[in-house]
C-alpha positions in Angstrom: 136.0 58.3 136.6 139.2 60.2 135.9 139.9 63.3 138.0 138.8 66.6 136.4 135.9 65.1 134.5 132.2 65.3 135.4 129.6 62.8 134.2 126.9 64.2 132.0 124.3 63.1 134.4 125.9 65.2 137.2 125.7 68.5 135.1 122.8 70.9 135.6 120.6 71.4 132.6 121.5 74.1 130.1 119.4 77.2 130.4 118.1 79.0 127.3 118.6 82.8 127.6 116.7 85.3 125.5 118.6 88.5 125.3 116.8 91.7 124.2 118.3 93.8 121.5 120.6 96.6 122.4 118.9 99.9 123.4 120.5 103.3 122.6 119.9 106.5 124.6 118.4 109.2 122.4 116.4 112.4 123.0 113.8 113.0 120.3 110.6 115.0 120.6 107.5 112.8 120.1 103.8 113.6 119.5 101.2 111.0 120.0 97.8 111.4 118.3 95.0 109.9 120.5 91.8 110.7 118.8 91.5 114.5 118.9 94.2 114.9 121.6 97.9 115.3 120.9 100.3 114.2 123.6 103.8 115.4 123.5 106.7 113.6 125.0 110.3 112.5 124.5 111.8 109.3 123.0 114.5 108.3 125.5 115.6 104.9 124.1 115.4 103.2 120.8 116.3 99.7 119.5 115.5 97.7 116.4 112.4 96.4 118.2 110.9 99.6 119.5 111.3 102.7 121.7 110.8 104.0 125.2 108.9 107.2 125.6 108.8 109.7 128.5 105.3 111.0 128.8 103.3 113.0 131.4 100.6 110.3 131.6 100.7 106.6 130.7 99.2 105.5 127.4 95.9 103.6 127.5 96.0 99.8 127.4 96.0 98.4 123.9 97.3 101.6 122.3 98.2 101.2 118.6 99.3 103.7 116.0 101.8 104.8 113.4 105.1 106.4 114.3 106.8 108.7 111.8 110.6 108.8 112.4 112.6 111.6 110.9 116.4 112.0 111.5 118.7 113.6 109.0 117.7 112.2 105.6 115.8 109.1 107.0 112.0 109.3 107.1 110.0 106.2 108.2 106.4 105.5 109.0 105.9 102.4 111.1 103.0 100.7 112.9 103.5 100.5 116.7 101.8 99.0 119.7 102.1 99.5 123.4 104.5 97.0 124.9 104.2 98.2 128.5 103.4 101.3 130.5 104.7 102.9 133.6 104.2 106.1 135.7 106.3 108.3 133.4 107.6 105.9 130.7 105.9 103.8 128.1 107.5 101.4 125.7 106.3 101.0 122.1 107.1 97.9 119.9 107.5 98.3 116.2 105.0 96.1 114.2 106.9 95.6 110.9 104.9 95.1 107.7 107.9 94.0 105.7 111.5 93.1 105.9 112.3 96.4 104.1 110.8 98.2 107.1 112.8 96.1 109.5 116.0 96.8 107.6 115.3 100.5 107.5 114.9 100.6 111.3 118.1 98.6 111.7 119.9 101.1 109.5 118.5 104.1 111.5 119.4 102.5 114.8 123.0 101.7 113.6 123.4 105.4 112.5 122.1 106.7 115.8 124.4 104.3 117.7 127.4 105.6 115.7 129.2 108.2 117.8 130.5 109.8 114.5 127.0 110.7 113.4 125.8 114.1 114.4 122.7 113.9 116.6 121.3 117.4 116.2 118.2 116.6 114.2 115.1 116.0 116.2 112.2 114.2 114.9 110.1 111.2 116.1 106.4 112.0 115.6 103.6 109.5 116.3 100.5 109.9 114.2 97.3 108.0 114.1 
């Protein structure tokens, strides 16, 4: 075998990596409707797949609901489900009903990630 070459059999197998979508730091107020109770918190990260919330108490297992996103002239209502829960942070995953919803979230996240966009408009509200 010539110097500098490795036989294919000597190579380690290629590993498949699954990368998560980029997350962006934000600070939106959030209200969660759980039956009669309203829980307030903050959205601390958002991506095209979901968002991370800072809450006083963890959400119950199996939580599902509708999130209403408002920022500047963008207003969206999306189904969400609990992805994971922690002591003070919970992650919600968007459950898209159409490609139009997915594209609208991608556009919102792109605008939030753009440093030229003003970020002075609060507004994530979760409703049941």
